[in-house]
C-alpha positions in Angstrom: 119.6 62.0 -46.4 122.2 59.2 -45.4 121.6 55.5 -46.4 122.0 54.8 -42.8 119.6 57.2 -41.9 116.9 56.4 -44.2 117.4 52.8 -43.4 116.3 54.1 -39.3 113.4 55.5 -40.4 112.4 52.5 -42.6 112.7 50.6 -39.1 111.0 52.6 -37.0 108.0 53.0 -39.6 108.0 49.5 -39.8 107.8 49.1 -36.1 104.6 51.6 -36.0 102.6 49.7 -39.0 103.6 46.2 -36.7 102.2 47.5 -33.5 99.2 49.8 -35.2 97.7 46.8 -37.4 98.0 44.3 -34.7 96.3 46.7 -32.4 93.5 46.6 -35.3 93.2 42.9 -35.1 95.5 42.0 -38.4 97.0 38.9 -38.2 100.5 38.9 -37.2 101.1 36.6 -40.3 100.0 39.3 -42.8 101.6 42.2 -40.7 105.2 41.1 -40.3 105.7 40.6 -44.0 104.1 44.0 -44.6 106.8 45.6 -42.0 109.8 43.5 -43.3 109.1 45.0 -46.7 108.6 48.3 -45.7 112.1 48.5 -43.6 114.1 46.5 -46.7 112.8 49.4 -49.3 113.9 51.8 -47.3 117.2 50.1 -46.3 117.8 49.9 -50.0 118.0 45.9 -50.3 115.3 44.2 -52.5 112.3 42.8 -50.7 111.6 40.1 -51.9 115.3 38.6 -51.3 114.6 39.6 -47.9 111.4 38.0 -47.4 112.9 34.7 -48.7 116.1 34.7 -47.3 116.3 36.6 -44.2 113.0 36.4 -43.1 112.5 33.2 -43.8 115.6 31.6 -42.3 114.7 33.5 -39.0 111.4 32.5 -38.9 112.7 28.3 -39.6 115.2 29.2 -36.8 112.6 30.1 -34.1 110.5 27.3 -35.3 113.0 24.6 -34.8 113.6 26.3 -31.5 110.8 26.7 -30.0 108.1 24.0 -31.6 108.9 21.1 -29.4 108.7 23.3 -26.2 105.3 24.8 -27.4 104.0 21.1 -28.3 104.6 19.6 -25.5 103.7 22.6 -23.4 100.1 22.7 -25.2 99.7 18.8 -24.6 100.5 19.0 -21.1 98.2 22.0 -19.7 95.3 20.0 -22.3 96.5 17.2 -19.8 95.9 19.2 -16.4 92.7 21.0 -18.2 91.0 17.9 -18.9 92.1 15.9 -15.6 90.4 18.2 -13.6 93.5 19.3 -12.0 93.7 22.7 -13.4 90.1 23.3 -12.2 91.1 21.9 -8.4 93.7 24.5 -8.6 91.5 27.0 -9.5 88.8 26.1 -7.2 91.4 26.0 -4.3 92.3 29.5 -5.3 88.6 30.7 -5.3 88.4 29.7 -2.4 91.7 31.1 -0.6 91.2 34.5 -2.3 87.0 34.3 -0.8 88.9 35.0 2.8 89.0 38.7 1.7 85.8 39.9 1.5 85.4 42.6 -0.9 89.1 42.2 -2.3 88.3 39.0 -3.9 89.0 40.0 -7.4 92.4 41.6 -7.0 93.0 38.7 -4.9 92.7 36.0 -7.3 94.9 38.0 -10.1 97.7 38.8 -7.6 97.3 34.9 -6.9 97.5 34.1 -10.4 100.6 36.4 -10.6 102.3 34.6 -7.9 101.4 31.2 -9.4 103.1 32.2 -12.3 106.3 33.5 -10.4 106.6 30.2 -9.0 106.6 27.9 -12.2 108.7 30.4 -14.0 111.6 30.5 -11.1 110.9 26.8 -10.7 112.3 27.2 -14.4 109.3 26.5 -16.8 109.4 28.7 -19.9 107.4 32.0 -20.1 106.6 30.2 -23.3 105.2 27.1 -21.7 103.5 28.6 -18.6 100.7 30.6 -20.4 99.2 26.8 -21.5 99.2 25.5 -17.8 98.4 28.9 -16.6 95.2 29.7 -19.0 93.5 26.6 -17.8 93.5 27.7 -14.3 92.5 31.4 -15.0 89.6 30.6 -16.9 87.7 28.8 -14.7 89.2 31.2 -11.5 88.0 34.2 -13.5 84.3 32.8 -14.9 83.4 31.9 -11.4 84.8 35.2 -9.8 83.2 37.3 -13.0 86.7 38.8 -13.5 86.9 40.2 -16.9 89.5 38.2 -18.5 91.3 40.6 -20.5 92.9 41.2 -16.3 94.5 37.6 -17.1 97.6 39.6 -19.0 98.6 41.0 -15.5 99.9 37.6 -14.6 103.3 38.2 -17.0 104.4 40.3 -14.1 105.2 37.0 -12.4 107.5 36.0 -15.8 108.4 38.9 -17.3 109.4 41.1 -14.5 110.7 39.2 -11.3 111.9 35.7 -12.7 112.9 36.7 -16.1 115.2 39.7 -14.6 115.2 40.4 -11.5 114.8 37.4 -8.8 118.6 36.3 -7.5 119.6 32.7 -8.7 116.9 32.7 -11.7 117.2 30.2 -14.0 115.8 32.8 -17.3 118.1 33.3 -20.0 118.6 36.6 -19.4 120.2 35.9 -16.2 122.6 33.6 -17.3 124.0 36.2 -20.4 125.8 38.4 -18.4 128.0 35.7 -16.7 129.7 34.8 -19.8 130.8 38.6 -20.0 131.2 39.6 -16.2 132.1 36.4 -14.9 129.8 36.7 -12.0 126.8 33.9 -11.0 123.0 33.9 -11.1 123.0 35.4 -7.8 125.0 38.6 -8.5 123.5 41.4 -6.1 120.8 40.0 -4.2 120.4 43.0 -2.4 120.1 44.9 -5.4 117.8 42.3 -6.7 115.4 41.8 -3.7 114.8 45.8 -3.9 113.8 45.8 -7.4 111.6 43.4 -6.7 110.1 45.2 -3.6 109.8 48.3 -5.8 108.3 46.8 -8.6 106.0 44.7 -6.4 104.0 47.8 -4.6 103.3 49.1 -8.5 102.4 45.7 -9.5 99.8 45.3 -6.5 99.0 48.7 -6.6 98.0 48.9 -10.2 95.7 45.4 -10.3 93.8 46.7 -6.9 93.1 49.9 -9.1 92.2 48.6 -11.9 90.0 45.9 -10.4 88.0 48.8 -9.0 87.7 50.9 -12.3 86.6 47.4 -14.2 84.0 47.2 -11.3 83.1 50.5 -11.4 82.3 50.3 -15.3 80.4 47.1 -14.8 83.0 44.8 -16.6 82.2 41.3 -16.1 84.3 38.2 -17.6 82.7 38.5 -21.1 83.3 40.2 -23.5 86.6 39.9 -23.4 86.5 36.3 -22.0 84.1 35.3 -25.3 86.8 34.1 -27.4 88.7 31.3 -24.6 84.7 30.4 -23.4 85.0 28.4 -27.4 88.4 26.9 -26.3 87.4 23.9 -24.3 90.4 23.7 -21.8 89.4 20.5 -19.7 86.3 19.2 -18.7 84.0 20.5 -16.5 83.6 18.8 -13.7 81.8 19.7 -10.6 83.0 20.3 -7.3 82.1 17.5 -5.7 84.5 15.3 -8.2 87.9 17.3 -8.2 90.8 15.1 -7.3 92.9 15.6 -4.6 95.1 18.9 -4.9 98.5 17.2 -4.1 97.8 15.0 -6.9 97.3 18.0 -9.2 100.1 19.7 -8.2 102.3 16.5 -8.3 102.9 16.6 -12.5 104.1 20.3 -12.2 106.4 19.5 -9.6 107.9 16.5 -11.4 108.2 19.2 -14.0 109.9 21.3 -11.9 112.5 18.2 -10.4 113.2 16.7 -13.8 114.4 21.0 -15.2 116.2 21.5 -12.2 117.6 18.6 -10.2 118.1 16.6 -12.8 119.2 19.1 -15.0 117.5 18.5 -18.2 115.6 20.7 -20.4 112.6 22.0 -21.0 111.1 19.5 -23.3 112.4 16.4 -21.0 110.7 18.0 -18.1 107.7 18.9 -20.7 107.3 15.0 -21.3 107.9 14.2 -18.2 105.3 15.9 -16.9 102.8 15.2 -19.2 103.4 11.2 -18.6 102.9 12.1 -15.3 100.0 13.2 -15.6 98.5 10.6 -17.6 100.0 8.2 -15.1 98.5 9.6 -11.8 94.8 10.4 -13.6 95.0 7.0 -15.9 91.3 6.7 -14.8 90.1 10.0 -16.7 91.8 9.6 -20.1 91.3 6.7 -22.8 92.8 6.4 -25.8 90.5 8.5 -27.7 90.6 11.6 -24.7 94.7 11.0 -25.1 94.3 11.9 -28.9 92.1 14.4 -28.6 94.7 16.0 -26.1 97.7 15.8 -28.4 95.9 16.7 -31.9 94.7 20.1 -29.7 98.2 20.5 -28.4 99.7 20.6 -31.8 96.9 22.7 -33.2 97.9 25.0 -30.5 101.8 24.5 -30.5 101.2 25.5 -34.4 98.9 28.2 -34.0 101.3 29.5 -31.2 104.6 29.2 -33.4 103.7 30.4 -36.3 102.6 33.7 -35.0 105.5 34.0 -32.7 107.5 33.0 -36.2 106.6 35.6 -37.8 107.1 38.4 -34.9 110.8 36.9 -34.7 111.5 37.0 -38.7 110.8 41.2 -38.7 113.4 41.2 -36.0 116.0 39.1 -37.6 115.4 41.3 -40.9 115.9 44.2 -38.8 119.4 43.1 -37.4 120.6 43.0 -40.7 119.7 46.5 -42.5 122.4 49.7 -41.8 119.8 51.3 -39.8 120.3 48.7 -37.2 124.2 49.1 -37.3 124.1 52.7 -36.9 122.2 52.1 -33.6 124.5 49.5 -32.4 126.9 52.2 -33.1 125.7 55.2 -31.3 126.0 53.1 -27.9 128.8 53.8 -27.4 128.4 57.3 -27.4 125.4 57.7 -25.0 126.0 60.5 -22.6 125.7 60.6 -18.9 126.8 58.6 -15.5 127.7 55.0 -16.9 124.6 53.5 -14.9 122.5 55.3 -16.9 124.3 54.4 -20.1 124.1 50.7 -19.4 120.3 51.1 -18.8 119.5 52.8 -22.0 122.0 50.9 -24.1 120.0 47.5 -22.8 116.9 48.7 -23.6 117.6 50.6 -26.8 119.1 46.8 -28.2 116.2 45.1 -26.7 113.7 47.7 -27.7 114.6 46.9 -31.5 115.2 43.4 -31.5 112.0 42.7 -29.1 114.2 39.8 -27.1 115.8 40.8 -23.8 118.5 38.1 -24.5 119.2 39.6 -27.4 119.3 43.2 -26.1 121.6 41.9 -23.2 123.9 40.4 -26.0 124.4 43.6 -28.0 125.1 46.0 -25.0 127.8 43.6 -23.6 129.7 42.4 -26.6 130.0 46.8 -27.7 130.2 48.0 -23.9 131.7 45.4 -21.5 135.0 46.8 -21.0 133.7 50.5 -20.9 131.6 49.2 -18.0 134.6 47.4 -16.1 136.5 50.1 -16.9 134.5 52.8 -15.1 134.8 50.9 -11.6 131.2 49.7 -11.0 130.6 46.3 -9.4 130.5 43.5 -12.2 127.6 42.0 -9.9 126.1 45.8 -9.7 126.8 45.4 -13.9 124.8 42.1 -14.2 121.7 42.9 -12.2 121.1 46.7 -13.3 121.7 45.3 -17.0 119.4 42.1 -16.5 116.5 44.5 -15.1 117.2 46.9 -18.0 116.4 44.2 -20.6 112.8 43.7 -19.4 111.6 46.7 -20.2 111.6 47.6 -24.1 111.8 44.3 -24.7 108.2 43.6 -24.7 107.4 46.0 -26.9 103.8 44.5 -29.5 106.5 43.0 -31.9 108.0 40.5 -28.9 107.4 36.8 -29.6 106.4 36.4 -26.0 103.8 38.9 -26.6 102.4 37.2 -29.4 102.3 33.8 -28.1 100.3 35.0 -24.9 97.9 36.9 -26.7 97.1 33.9 -29.4 96.9 31.1 -26.3 94.7 33.3 -24.2 92.5 34.6 -27.1 92.7 38.4 -26.8 93.2 41.0 -29.0 96.3 43.5 -28.9 93.8 46.1 -27.6 92.3 44.1 -25.1 95.3 42.6 -23.3 98.2 44.5 -25.0 97.3 47.2 -22.0 98.0 45.6 -18.7 101.0 43.4 -20.8 102.4 46.6 -21.6 101.9 48.4 -17.6 103.5 45.0 -16.1 106.6 44.3 -18.4 107.5 48.3 -20.0 106.6 50.5 -18.0 107.0 49.2 -14.0 110.7 47.6 -15.1 111.5 51.0 -16.6 110.6 53.1 -13.6 111.6 50.2 -10.9 115.4 50.3 -13.1 115.9 54.1 -12.9 114.7 53.7 -9.1 117.8 51.1 -9.1 120.0 53.4 -10.9 119.2 56.4 -8.5 120.4 54.3 -5.5 123.2 52.6 -7.5 124.2 56.1 -8.3 124.5 57.4 -4.8 126.3 54.7 -3.5 123.3 52.3 -1.3 124.3 49.2 -3.3 127.8 49.0 -4.1 
């Protein structure tokens, strides 16, 4: 057996260990180094050197790139909870969904998906949006007695539509193909909206089916919501003392404007959101409460970033071993029509690295000339590659998955089943359907 094949076996075994132990509720900070050692041993490299150099280097790089975003995102979410803004939004949404008698629960989950989509389409990172959304969802789900594990259905808004499908989305994934193809963020708008429509049917159908199933089983907000109840996300205000809805939305609007119209980064946008929230609701914040919010934000961000760093470190190690190189070299020999070669290549690269953007960069670096030479419209290549990247990227070792489950206090067994359906199964089905329509010439 060649060293490359043995290394590939190590990668696959490491993934199995990482996913299996995570499902058994082992901490990712313990599981990731174990998986790294397995990959290193099978790849014939020193496991101790790998842990102290490659793994820790990738660990630190992720912390450097994301800690401030996660910190100010956590503070923003805490401030929105403490001033009553999150609860106000939750109550207004609950009143709206009650206009659908007998369908309140699925409509509440769908409303959360749409809120998530609006925020992330406006430029709020999927890493950040969970801190704001969880405060809204906790009150909403508790009031309507929706099982808390249904929260992870909300990732359809960020990990499906605004990450890869919607034209003009500001996501990193929608920017990567521009570098290689010279397209724009609005590439293939008709195909984009077709993909959204196809996936929306599956998303909404799944939500209705799952809510009905939970009701038949007699499921309630707890026990999956037991741990989140222990987290004080905001002041428990009565409906009579809630602030004005527009004022509650204003910090989010300011964050959106700063990021998208003033072209500032996520950190600046989040700081603007935090400051505006404090100014607007200054009567609700004294020095003690502000210190508490900032302290809680730091604690939440540290926990989230450490878990995500561990997952990122594992992906970084995988990218350095010979089995990974063998996989990359084999991408050029994928059989079949070019459009399905594209789907497979992007998914394989994204699945191994646990990153959609990495999968896109790897596939385009290897195969751009081949795809362009095939005669496919660059805009179609752009959009199909984007949609493809949102498939296997969110296997359980993905750092975004780790972050979401960490913040929501859900175990893998509780929360990943919906996450997997929304961001793995549905995107894969959608991209295959899109590929068929492209193949028969509907989209050119």
